[in-house]
HTML snippet that shows the backbone in 3Dmol.js (N, CA, C, O; Angstrom):
<script src="https://3Dmol.org/build/3Dmol-min.js"></script>
<div id="view" style="width:600px;height:400px;position:relative"></div>
<script>
const pdb = `
ATOM      1  N   MET A   1     -47.843  25.537  -7.197  1.00  0.00           N
ATOM      2  CA  MET A   1     -47.220  24.298  -7.609  1.00  0.00           C
ATOM      3  C   MET A   1     -46.032  24.037  -6.695  1.00  0.00           C
ATOM      4  O   MET A   1     -45.262  24.943  -6.373  1.00  0.00           O
ATOM      5  N   LYS A   2     -45.898  22.775  -6.282  1.00  0.00           N
ATOM      6  CA  LYS A   2     -44.778  22.389  -5.429  1.00  0.00           C
ATOM      7  C   LYS A   2     -43.895  21.393  -6.163  1.00  0.00           C
ATOM      8  O   LYS A   2     -44.364  20.345  -6.607  1.00  0.00           O
ATOM      9  N   ILE A   3     -42.619  21.724  -6.288  1.00  0.00           N
ATOM     10  CA  ILE A   3     -41.626  20.840  -6.892  1.00  0.00           C
ATOM     11  C   ILE A   3     -40.684  20.392  -5.782  1.00  0.00           C
ATOM     12  O   ILE A   3     -40.119  21.215  -5.061  1.00  0.00           O
ATOM     13  N   THR A   4     -40.521  19.072  -5.654  1.00  0.00           N
ATOM     14  CA  THR A   4     -39.634  18.521  -4.637  1.00  0.00           C
ATOM     15  C   THR A   4     -38.572  17.671  -5.324  1.00  0.00           C
ATOM     16  O   THR A   4     -38.885  16.811  -6.148  1.00  0.00           O
ATOM     17  N   VAL A   5     -37.321  17.920  -4.976  1.00  0.00           N
ATOM     18  CA  VAL A   5     -36.195  17.199  -5.559  1.00  0.00           C
ATOM     19  C   VAL A   5     -35.564  16.333  -4.475  1.00  0.00           C
ATOM     20  O   VAL A   5     -35.298  16.800  -3.368  1.00  0.00           O
ATOM     21  N   CYS A   6     -35.329  15.071  -4.805  1.00  0.00           N
ATOM     22  CA  CYS A   6     -34.640  14.184  -3.870  1.00  0.00           C
ATOM     23  C   CYS A   6     -33.171  14.599  -3.804  1.00  0.00           C
ATOM     24  O   CYS A   6     -32.510  14.758  -4.830  1.00  0.00           O
ATOM     25  N   ILE A   7     -32.677  14.769  -2.582  1.00  0.00           N
ATOM     26  CA  ILE A   7     -31.271  15.108  -2.391  1.00  0.00           C
ATOM     27  C   ILE A   7     -30.566  14.022  -1.564  1.00  0.00           C
ATOM     28  O   ILE A   7     -29.521  14.263  -0.960  1.00  0.00           O
ATOM     29  N   GLY A   8     -31.159  12.830  -1.552  1.00  0.00           N
ATOM     30  CA  GLY A   8     -30.533  11.695  -0.872  1.00  0.00           C
ATOM     31  C   GLY A   8     -29.259  11.284  -1.589  1.00  0.00           C
ATOM     32  O   GLY A   8     -28.968  11.785  -2.675  1.00  0.00           O
ATOM     33  N   SER A   9     -28.504  10.382  -0.996  1.00  0.00           N
ATOM     34  CA  SER A   9     -27.175  10.051  -1.524  1.00  0.00           C
ATOM     35  C   SER A   9     -27.191   9.529  -2.957  1.00  0.00           C
ATOM     36  O   SER A   9     -26.344   9.928  -3.755  1.00  0.00           O
ATOM     37  N   SER A  10     -28.123   8.654  -3.307  1.00  0.00           N
ATOM     38  CA  SER A  10     -28.169   8.108  -4.663  1.00  0.00           C
ATOM     39  C   SER A  10     -28.480   9.201  -5.683  1.00  0.00           C
ATOM     40  O   SER A  10     -27.825   9.293  -6.722  1.00  0.00           O
ATOM     41  N   CYS A  11     -29.467  10.018  -5.388  1.00  0.00           N
ATOM     42  CA  CYS A  11     -29.824  11.106  -6.309  1.00  0.00           C
ATOM     43  C   CYS A  11     -28.739  12.181  -6.333  1.00  0.00           C
ATOM     44  O   CYS A  11     -28.489  12.795  -7.370  1.00  0.00           O
ATOM     45  N   HIS A  12     -28.099  12.404  -5.192  1.00  0.00           N
ATOM     46  CA  HIS A  12     -27.004  13.380  -5.144  1.00  0.00           C
ATOM     47  C   HIS A  12     -25.893  12.969  -6.109  1.00  0.00           C
ATOM     48  O   HIS A  12     -25.361  13.798  -6.848  1.00  0.00           O
ATOM     49  N   ILE A  13     -25.550  11.684  -6.093  1.00  0.00           N
ATOM     50  CA  ILE A  13     -24.514  11.176  -6.988  1.00  0.00           C
ATOM     51  C   ILE A  13     -24.924  11.345  -8.448  1.00  0.00           C
ATOM     52  O   ILE A  13     -24.071  11.546  -9.313  1.00  0.00           O
ATOM     53  N   LYS A  14     -26.220  11.266  -8.726  1.00  0.00           N
ATOM     54  CA  LYS A  14     -26.717  11.376 -10.100  1.00  0.00           C
ATOM     55  C   LYS A  14     -26.958  12.823 -10.534  1.00  0.00           C
ATOM     56  O   LYS A  14     -27.379  13.065 -11.665  1.00  0.00           O
ATOM     57  N   GLY A  15     -26.694  13.791  -9.640  1.00  0.00           N
ATOM     58  CA  GLY A  15     -26.752  15.184 -10.057  1.00  0.00           C
ATOM     59  C   GLY A  15     -27.869  16.025  -9.478  1.00  0.00           C
ATOM     60  O   GLY A  15     -28.244  17.033 -10.077  1.00  0.00           O
ATOM     61  N   SER A  16     -28.412  15.647  -8.333  1.00  0.00           N
ATOM     62  CA  SER A  16     -29.538  16.413  -7.784  1.00  0.00           C
ATOM     63  C   SER A  16     -29.170  17.872  -7.486  1.00  0.00           C
ATOM     64  O   SER A  16     -30.008  18.763  -7.624  1.00  0.00           O
ATOM     65  N   ARG A  17     -27.936  18.111  -7.084  1.00  0.00           N
ATOM     66  CA  ARG A  17     -27.531  19.496  -6.810  1.00  0.00           C
ATOM     67  C   ARG A  17     -27.624  20.355  -8.071  1.00  0.00           C
ATOM     68  O   ARG A  17     -28.110  21.485  -8.019  1.00  0.00           O
ATOM     69  N   GLN A  18     -27.163  19.825  -9.193  1.00  0.00           N
ATOM     70  CA  GLN A  18     -27.245  20.556 -10.457  1.00  0.00           C
ATOM     71  C   GLN A  18     -28.697  20.757 -10.884  1.00  0.00           C
ATOM     72  O   GLN A  18     -29.051  21.800 -11.432  1.00  0.00           O
ATOM     73  N   VAL A  19     -29.539  19.745 -10.627  1.00  0.00           N
ATOM     74  CA  VAL A  19     -30.965  19.861 -10.959  1.00  0.00           C
ATOM     75  C   VAL A  19     -31.599  20.981 -10.137  1.00  0.00           C
ATOM     76  O   VAL A  19     -32.344  21.799 -10.675  1.00  0.00           O
ATOM     77  N   VAL A  20     -31.309  21.021  -8.845  1.00  0.00           N
ATOM     78  CA  VAL A  20     -31.863  22.071  -7.982  1.00  0.00           C
ATOM     79  C   VAL A  20     -31.390  23.448  -8.446  1.00  0.00           C
ATOM     80  O   VAL A  20     -32.190  24.377  -8.556  1.00  0.00           O
ATOM     81  N   THR A  21     -30.101  23.577  -8.715  1.00  0.00           N
ATOM     82  CA  THR A  21     -29.540  24.857  -9.152  1.00  0.00           C
ATOM     83  C   THR A  21     -30.195  25.332 -10.443  1.00  0.00           C
ATOM     84  O   THR A  21     -30.533  26.509 -10.573  1.00  0.00           O
ATOM     85  N   GLN A  22     -30.374  24.427 -11.391  1.00  0.00           N
ATOM     86  CA  GLN A  22     -30.990  24.805 -12.671  1.00  0.00           C
ATOM     87  C   GLN A  22     -32.468  25.135 -12.503  1.00  0.00           C
ATOM     88  O   GLN A  22     -32.964  26.061 -13.144  1.00  0.00           O
ATOM     89  N   LEU A  23     -33.176  24.402 -11.660  1.00  0.00           N
ATOM     90  CA  LEU A  23     -34.585  24.720 -11.406  1.00  0.00           C
ATOM     91  C   LEU A  23     -34.719  26.092 -10.749  1.00  0.00           C
ATOM     92  O   LEU A  23     -35.622  26.855 -11.092  1.00  0.00           O
ATOM     93  N   GLN A  24     -33.832  26.413  -9.810  1.00  0.00           N
ATOM     94  CA  GLN A  24     -33.853  27.740  -9.189  1.00  0.00           C
ATOM     95  C   GLN A  24     -33.674  28.822 -10.255  1.00  0.00           C
ATOM     96  O   GLN A  24     -34.387  29.826 -10.263  1.00  0.00           O
ATOM     97  N   TYR A  25     -32.728  28.605 -11.138  1.00  0.00           N
ATOM     98  CA  TYR A  25     -32.454  29.552 -12.222  1.00  0.00           C
ATOM     99  C   TYR A  25     -33.670  29.711 -13.136  1.00  0.00           C
ATOM    100  O   TYR A  25     -34.063  30.833 -13.457  1.00  0.00           O
ATOM    101  N   LEU A  26     -34.269  28.587 -13.558  1.00  0.00           N
ATOM    102  CA  LEU A  26     -35.413  28.629 -14.471  1.00  0.00           C
ATOM    103  C   LEU A  26     -36.629  29.291 -13.824  1.00  0.00           C
ATOM    104  O   LEU A  26     -37.343  30.050 -14.478  1.00  0.00           O
ATOM    105  N   ILE A  27     -36.862  29.010 -12.555  1.00  0.00           N
ATOM    106  CA  ILE A  27     -37.981  29.638 -11.836  1.00  0.00           C
ATOM    107  C   ILE A  27     -37.783  31.153 -11.806  1.00  0.00           C
ATOM    108  O   ILE A  27     -38.728  31.912 -12.020  1.00  0.00           O
ATOM    109  N   GLU A  28     -36.557  31.584 -11.541  1.00  0.00           N
ATOM    110  CA  GLU A  28     -36.257  33.017 -11.509  1.00  0.00           C
ATOM    111  C   GLU A  28     -36.392  33.645 -12.900  1.00  0.00           C
ATOM    112  O   GLU A  28     -36.975  34.719 -13.045  1.00  0.00           O
ATOM    113  N   GLN A  29     -35.856  32.979 -13.914  1.00  0.00           N
ATOM    114  CA  GLN A  29     -35.897  33.515 -15.279  1.00  0.00           C
ATOM    115  C   GLN A  29     -37.317  33.670 -15.807  1.00  0.00           C
ATOM    116  O   GLN A  29     -37.595  34.586 -16.582  1.00  0.00           O
ATOM    117  N   HIS A  30     -38.209  32.790 -15.398  1.00  0.00           N
ATOM    118  CA  HIS A  30     -39.602  32.836 -15.849  1.00  0.00           C
ATOM    119  C   HIS A  30     -40.508  33.584 -14.866  1.00  0.00           C
ATOM    120  O   HIS A  30     -41.730  33.588 -15.016  1.00  0.00           O
ATOM    121  N   HIS A  31     -39.896  34.214 -13.862  1.00  0.00           N
ATOM    122  CA  HIS A  31     -40.643  35.008 -12.872  1.00  0.00           C
ATOM    123  C   HIS A  31     -41.768  34.201 -12.226  1.00  0.00           C
ATOM    124  O   HIS A  31     -42.898  34.676 -12.108  1.00  0.00           O
ATOM    125  N   LEU A  32     -41.445  32.978 -11.810  1.00  0.00           N
ATOM    126  CA  LEU A  32     -42.449  32.082 -11.226  1.00  0.00           C
ATOM    127  C   LEU A  32     -42.256  31.875  -9.725  1.00  0.00           C
ATOM    128  O   LEU A  32     -42.848  30.966  -9.144  1.00  0.00           O
ATOM    129  N   GLY A  33     -41.439  32.707  -9.102  1.00  0.00           N
ATOM    130  CA  GLY A  33     -41.148  32.550  -7.686  1.00  0.00           C
ATOM    131  C   GLY A  33     -42.378  32.601  -6.802  1.00  0.00           C
ATOM    132  O   GLY A  33     -42.400  31.979  -5.740  1.00  0.00           O
ATOM    133  N   ASP A  34     -43.401  33.328  -7.218  1.00  0.00           N
ATOM    134  CA  ASP A  34     -44.626  33.410  -6.420  1.00  0.00           C
ATOM    135  C   ASP A  34     -45.600  32.281  -6.721  1.00  0.00           C
ATOM    136  O   ASP A  34     -46.603  32.125  -6.025  1.00  0.00           O
ATOM    137  N   LYS A  35     -45.311  31.486  -7.761  1.00  0.00           N
ATOM    138  CA  LYS A  35     -46.223  30.407  -8.159  1.00  0.00           C
ATOM    139  C   LYS A  35     -45.655  29.012  -7.961  1.00  0.00           C
ATOM    140  O   LYS A  35     -46.396  28.030  -7.920  1.00  0.00           O
ATOM    141  N   VAL A  36     -44.320  28.928  -7.837  1.00  0.00           N
ATOM    142  CA  VAL A  36     -43.663  27.623  -7.727  1.00  0.00           C
ATOM    143  C   VAL A  36     -42.859  27.568  -6.436  1.00  0.00           C
ATOM    144  O   VAL A  36     -42.021  28.431  -6.175  1.00  0.00           O
ATOM    145  N   GLU A  37     -43.125  26.547  -5.634  1.00  0.00           N
ATOM    146  CA  GLU A  37     -42.369  26.306  -4.407  1.00  0.00           C
ATOM    147  C   GLU A  37     -41.403  25.154  -4.678  1.00  0.00           C
ATOM    148  O   GLU A  37     -41.823  24.057  -5.045  1.00  0.00           O
ATOM    149  N   LEU A  38     -40.114  25.408  -4.498  1.00  0.00           N
ATOM    150  CA  LEU A  38     -39.084  24.399  -4.728  1.00  0.00           C
ATOM    151  C   LEU A  38     -38.552  23.923  -3.386  1.00  0.00           C
ATOM    152  O   LEU A  38     -38.148  24.726  -2.545  1.00  0.00           O
ATOM    153  N   GLY A  39     -38.556  22.603  -3.195  1.00  0.00           N
ATOM    154  CA  GLY A  39     -38.083  22.040  -1.939  1.00  0.00           C
ATOM    155  C   GLY A  39     -37.260  20.789  -2.178  1.00  0.00           C
ATOM    156  O   GLY A  39     -37.115  20.327  -3.309  1.00  0.00           O
ATOM    157  N   GLY A  40     -36.727  20.251  -1.097  1.00  0.00           N
ATOM    158  CA  GLY A  40     -35.931  19.039  -1.183  1.00  0.00           C
ATOM    159  C   GLY A  40     -36.400  18.020  -0.153  1.00  0.00           C
ATOM    160  O   GLY A  40     -37.046  18.367   0.836  1.00  0.00           O
ATOM    161  N   THR A  41     -36.069  16.779  -0.400  1.00  0.00           N
ATOM    162  CA  THR A  41     -36.368  15.695   0.529  1.00  0.00           C
ATOM    163  C   THR A  41     -35.230  14.693   0.457  1.00  0.00           C
ATOM    164  O   THR A  41     -34.501  14.652  -0.534  1.00  0.00           O
ATOM    165  N   PHE A  42     -35.070  13.880   1.503  1.00  0.00           N
ATOM    166  CA  PHE A  42     -33.903  13.011   1.538  1.00  0.00           C
ATOM    167  C   PHE A  42     -34.031  11.688   0.814  1.00  0.00           C
ATOM    168  O   PHE A  42     -33.014  11.170   0.354  1.00  0.00           O
ATOM    169  N   CYS A  43     -35.194  11.115   0.683  1.00  0.00           N
ATOM    170  CA  CYS A  43     -35.301   9.891  -0.110  1.00  0.00           C
ATOM    171  C   CYS A  43     -36.748   9.655  -0.499  1.00  0.00           C
ATOM    172  O   CYS A  43     -37.658   9.769   0.322  1.00  0.00           O
ATOM    173  N   MET A  44     -36.940   9.326  -1.756  1.00  0.00           N
ATOM    174  CA  MET A  44     -38.274   9.015  -2.261  1.00  0.00           C
ATOM    175  C   MET A  44     -38.447   7.522  -2.482  1.00  0.00           C
ATOM    176  O   MET A  44     -39.477   7.079  -2.989  1.00  0.00           O
ATOM    177  N   ASN A  45     -37.429   6.739  -2.097  1.00  0.00           N
ATOM    178  CA  ASN A  45     -37.445   5.282  -2.235  1.00  0.00           C
ATOM    179  C   ASN A  45     -37.594   4.814  -3.678  1.00  0.00           C
ATOM    180  O   ASN A  45     -38.158   3.751  -3.937  1.00  0.00           O
ATOM    181  N   LYS A  46     -37.091   5.602  -4.603  1.00  0.00           N
ATOM    182  CA  LYS A  46     -37.085   5.243  -6.030  1.00  0.00           C
ATOM    183  C   LYS A  46     -35.670   5.439  -6.561  1.00  0.00           C
ATOM    184  O   LYS A  46     -35.471   6.022  -7.627  1.00  0.00           O
ATOM    185  N   CYS A  47     -34.694   4.947  -5.808  1.00  0.00           N
ATOM    186  CA  CYS A  47     -33.284   5.246  -6.071  1.00  0.00           C
ATOM    187  C   CYS A  47     -32.821   4.860  -7.480  1.00  0.00           C
ATOM    188  O   CYS A  47     -31.944   5.517  -8.039  1.00  0.00           O
ATOM    189  N   GLN A  48     -33.390   3.822  -8.048  1.00  0.00           N
ATOM    190  CA  GLN A  48     -32.996   3.411  -9.397  1.00  0.00           C
ATOM    191  C   GLN A  48     -33.447   4.411 -10.456  1.00  0.00           C
ATOM    192  O   GLN A  48     -32.903   4.434 -11.559  1.00  0.00           O
ATOM    193  N   GLN A  49     -34.444   5.242 -10.125  1.00  0.00           N
ATOM    194  CA  GLN A  49     -34.993   6.185 -11.098  1.00  0.00           C
ATOM    195  C   GLN A  49     -34.360   7.566 -10.998  1.00  0.00           C
ATOM    196  O   GLN A  49     -34.583   8.398 -11.877  1.00  0.00           O
ATOM    197  N   GLY A  50     -33.586   7.837  -9.966  1.00  0.00           N
ATOM    198  CA  GLY A  50     -33.069   9.173  -9.658  1.00  0.00           C
ATOM    199  C   GLY A  50     -32.449   9.900 -10.823  1.00  0.00           C
ATOM    200  O   GLY A  50     -32.013   9.252 -11.774  1.00  0.00           O
ATOM    201  N   VAL A  51     -32.389  11.176 -10.794  1.00  0.00           N
ATOM    202  CA  VAL A  51     -32.790  12.105  -9.764  1.00  0.00           C
ATOM    203  C   VAL A  51     -34.320  12.187  -9.742  1.00  0.00           C
ATOM    204  O   VAL A  51     -34.945  12.539 -10.743  1.00  0.00           O
ATOM    205  N   CYS A  52     -34.908  11.861  -8.602  1.00  0.00           N
ATOM    206  CA  CYS A  52     -36.358  11.850  -8.477  1.00  0.00           C
ATOM    207  C   CYS A  52     -36.862  13.255  -8.171  1.00  0.00           C
ATOM    208  O   CYS A  52     -36.356  13.937  -7.279  1.00  0.00           O
ATOM    209  N   VAL A  53     -37.866  13.668  -8.927  1.00  0.00           N
ATOM    210  CA  VAL A  53     -38.481  14.981  -8.756  1.00  0.00           C
ATOM    211  C   VAL A  53     -39.984  14.785  -8.784  1.00  0.00           C
ATOM    212  O   VAL A  53     -40.507  14.082  -9.648  1.00  0.00           O
ATOM    213  N   THR A  54     -40.681  15.405  -7.842  1.00  0.00           N
ATOM    214  CA  THR A  54     -42.135  15.368  -7.895  1.00  0.00           C
ATOM    215  C   THR A  54     -42.657  16.774  -8.188  1.00  0.00           C
ATOM    216  O   THR A  54     -42.107  17.777  -7.733  1.00  0.00           O
ATOM    217  N   VAL A  55     -43.728  16.804  -8.957  1.00  0.00           N
ATOM    218  CA  VAL A  55     -44.472  18.034  -9.206  1.00  0.00           C
ATOM    219  C   VAL A  55     -45.876  17.749  -8.711  1.00  0.00           C
ATOM    220  O   VAL A  55     -46.608  16.952  -9.298  1.00  0.00           O
ATOM    221  N   ASP A  56     -46.243  18.411  -7.619  1.00  0.00           N
ATOM    222  CA  ASP A  56     -47.547  18.164  -6.994  1.00  0.00           C
ATOM    223  C   ASP A  56     -47.800  16.667  -6.846  1.00  0.00           C
ATOM    224  O   ASP A  56     -48.870  16.179  -7.212  1.00  0.00           O
ATOM    225  N   ASP A  57     -46.830  15.942  -6.315  1.00  0.00           N
ATOM    226  CA  ASP A  57     -46.895  14.512  -5.996  1.00  0.00           C
ATOM    227  C   ASP A  57     -46.827  13.571  -7.193  1.00  0.00           C
ATOM    228  O   ASP A  57     -46.984  12.364  -7.012  1.00  0.00           O
ATOM    229  N   LYS A  58     -46.603  14.065  -8.399  1.00  0.00           N
ATOM    230  CA  LYS A  58     -46.402  13.202  -9.563  1.00  0.00           C
ATOM    231  C   LYS A  58     -44.893  13.044  -9.763  1.00  0.00           C
ATOM    232  O   LYS A  58     -44.170  14.037  -9.846  1.00  0.00           O
ATOM    233  N   LEU A  59     -44.417  11.794  -9.840  1.00  0.00           N
ATOM    234  CA  LEU A  59     -42.985  11.502  -9.874  1.00  0.00           C
ATOM    235  C   LEU A  59     -42.402  11.543 -11.285  1.00  0.00           C
ATOM    236  O   LEU A  59     -42.997  11.046 -12.240  1.00  0.00           O
ATOM    237  N   PHE A  60     -41.218  12.151 -11.384  1.00  0.00           N
ATOM    238  CA  PHE A  60     -40.471  12.222 -12.640  1.00  0.00           C
ATOM    239  C   PHE A  60     -39.024  11.863 -12.369  1.00  0.00           C
ATOM    240  O   PHE A  60     -38.525  12.064 -11.262  1.00  0.00           O
ATOM    241  N   SER A  61     -38.354  11.337 -13.371  1.00  0.00           N
ATOM    242  CA  SER A  61     -36.925  11.098 -13.301  1.00  0.00           C
ATOM    243  C   SER A  61     -36.251  12.170 -14.154  1.00  0.00           C
ATOM    244  O   SER A  61     -36.498  12.271 -15.355  1.00  0.00           O
ATOM    245  N   VAL A  62     -35.398  12.966 -13.514  1.00  0.00           N
ATOM    246  CA  VAL A  62     -34.770  14.107 -14.185  1.00  0.00           C
ATOM    247  C   VAL A  62     -33.266  13.984 -14.011  1.00  0.00           C
ATOM    248  O   VAL A  62     -32.793  13.461 -13.002  1.00  0.00           O
ATOM    249  N   SER A  63     -32.527  14.459 -14.981  1.00  0.00           N
ATOM    250  CA  SER A  63     -31.069  14.504 -14.859  1.00  0.00           C
ATOM    251  C   SER A  63     -30.626  15.939 -15.142  1.00  0.00           C
ATOM    252  O   SER A  63     -31.418  16.739 -15.641  1.00  0.00           O
ATOM    253  N   PRO A  64     -29.381  16.273 -14.832  1.00  0.00           N
ATOM    254  CA  PRO A  64     -28.912  17.614 -15.166  1.00  0.00           C
ATOM    255  C   PRO A  64     -29.055  17.925 -16.659  1.00  0.00           C
ATOM    256  O   PRO A  64     -29.226  19.082 -17.043  1.00  0.00           O
ATOM    257  N   GLU A  65     -28.985  16.896 -17.488  1.00  0.00           N
ATOM    258  CA  GLU A  65     -29.098  17.095 -18.936  1.00  0.00           C
ATOM    259  C   GLU A  65     -30.547  17.281 -19.401  1.00  0.00           C
ATOM    260  O   GLU A  65     -30.777  17.852 -20.467  1.00  0.00           O
ATOM    261  N   THR A  66     -31.516  16.815 -18.629  1.00  0.00           N
ATOM    262  CA  THR A  66     -32.920  16.893 -19.074  1.00  0.00           C
ATOM    263  C   THR A  66     -33.757  17.890 -18.282  1.00  0.00           C
ATOM    264  O   THR A  66     -34.962  17.995 -18.514  1.00  0.00           O
ATOM    265  N   VAL A  67     -33.151  18.622 -17.356  1.00  0.00           N
ATOM    266  CA  VAL A  67     -33.936  19.497 -16.485  1.00  0.00           C
ATOM    267  C   VAL A  67     -34.616  20.627 -17.259  1.00  0.00           C
ATOM    268  O   VAL A  67     -35.738  21.003 -16.919  1.00  0.00           O
ATOM    269  N   ASP A  68     -33.971  21.178 -18.289  1.00  0.00           N
ATOM    270  CA  ASP A  68     -34.603  22.252 -19.075  1.00  0.00           C
ATOM    271  C   ASP A  68     -35.855  21.746 -19.786  1.00  0.00           C
ATOM    272  O   ASP A  68     -36.898  22.399 -19.769  1.00  0.00           O
ATOM    273  N   GLU A  69     -35.740  20.578 -20.411  1.00  0.00           N
ATOM    274  CA  GLU A  69     -36.889  19.970 -21.105  1.00  0.00           C
ATOM    275  C   GLU A  69     -38.008  19.646 -20.114  1.00  0.00           C
ATOM    276  O   GLU A  69     -39.181  19.893 -20.394  1.00  0.00           O
ATOM    277  N   PHE A  70     -37.645  19.096 -18.964  1.00  0.00           N
ATOM    278  CA  PHE A  70     -38.617  18.799 -17.912  1.00  0.00           C
ATOM    279  C   PHE A  70     -39.365  20.067 -17.509  1.00  0.00           C
ATOM    280  O   PHE A  70     -40.590  20.052 -17.392  1.00  0.00           O
ATOM    281  N   PHE A  71     -38.646  21.147 -17.301  1.00  0.00           N
ATOM    282  CA  PHE A  71     -39.259  22.405 -16.876  1.00  0.00           C
ATOM    283  C   PHE A  71     -40.240  22.909 -17.933  1.00  0.00           C
ATOM    284  O   PHE A  71     -41.346  23.335 -17.604  1.00  0.00           O
ATOM    285  N   GLU A  72     -39.835  22.860 -19.196  1.00  0.00           N
ATOM    286  CA  GLU A  72     -40.695  23.340 -20.281  1.00  0.00           C
ATOM    287  C   GLU A  72     -41.946  22.494 -20.468  1.00  0.00           C
ATOM    288  O   GLU A  72     -43.006  23.022 -20.806  1.00  0.00           O
ATOM    289  N   LYS A  73     -41.834  21.179 -20.251  1.00  0.00           N
ATOM    290  CA  LYS A  73     -42.972  20.281 -20.488  1.00  0.00           C
ATOM    291  C   LYS A  73     -43.873  20.087 -19.262  1.00  0.00           C
ATOM    292  O   LYS A  73     -45.087  19.938 -19.402  1.00  0.00           O
ATOM    293  N   GLN A  74     -43.275  20.087 -18.056  1.00  0.00           N
ATOM    294  CA  GLN A  74     -44.046  19.727 -16.868  1.00  0.00           C
ATOM    295  C   GLN A  74     -44.360  20.908 -15.949  1.00  0.00           C
ATOM    296  O   GLN A  74     -45.300  20.837 -15.157  1.00  0.00           O
ATOM    297  N   VAL A  75     -43.598  21.976 -16.040  1.00  0.00           N
ATOM    298  CA  VAL A  75     -43.820  23.098 -15.125  1.00  0.00           C
ATOM    299  C   VAL A  75     -44.535  24.244 -15.814  1.00  0.00           C
ATOM    300  O   VAL A  75     -45.620  24.637 -15.387  1.00  0.00           O
ATOM    301  N   ILE A  76     -43.957  24.781 -16.859  1.00  0.00           N
ATOM    302  CA  ILE A  76     -44.521  25.971 -17.513  1.00  0.00           C
ATOM    303  C   ILE A  76     -45.988  25.786 -17.914  1.00  0.00           C
ATOM    304  O   ILE A  76     -46.797  26.667 -17.621  1.00  0.00           O
ATOM    305  N   PRO A  77     -46.369  24.682 -18.570  1.00  0.00           N
ATOM    306  CA  PRO A  77     -47.786  24.567 -18.967  1.00  0.00           C
ATOM    307  C   PRO A  77     -48.763  24.400 -17.802  1.00  0.00           C
ATOM    308  O   PRO A  77     -49.969  24.571 -17.976  1.00  0.00           O
ATOM    309  N   ASN A  78     -48.247  24.066 -16.614  1.00  0.00           N
ATOM    310  CA  ASN A  78     -49.131  23.744 -15.499  1.00  0.00           C
ATOM    311  C   ASN A  78     -49.162  24.794 -14.381  1.00  0.00           C
ATOM    312  O   ASN A  78     -49.811  24.593 -13.354  1.00  0.00           O
ATOM    313  N   VAL A  79     -48.456  25.916 -14.588  1.00  0.00           N
ATOM    314  CA  VAL A  79     -48.497  26.953 -13.539  1.00  0.00           C
ATOM    315  C   VAL A  79     -49.685  27.849 -13.697  1.00  0.00           C
ATOM    316  O   VAL A  79     -49.872  28.771 -12.903  1.00  0.00           O
TER     317      VAL A  79
END
`;
const viewer = $3Dmol.createViewer("view");
viewer.addModel(pdb, "pdb");
viewer.setStyle({}, {cartoon: {color: "spectrum"}});
viewer.zoomTo();
viewer.render();
</script>
């Protein structure tokens, strides 16, 4: 599974750094480092929806406050 987080300026302002940090933590806590690839990109052209995150090319809008719920609903069941 590939998770990509937008780290462009609009998403950065909305908390992309915190989203990346929390995803790194959750991947480690669930021992998914060999199954989940976490990456970044500079713009997904969906700035109004940010923080933009894709899971295998499916787009989601995530915030630092919703990243745990996102991980439980979109990542864990699909690994």
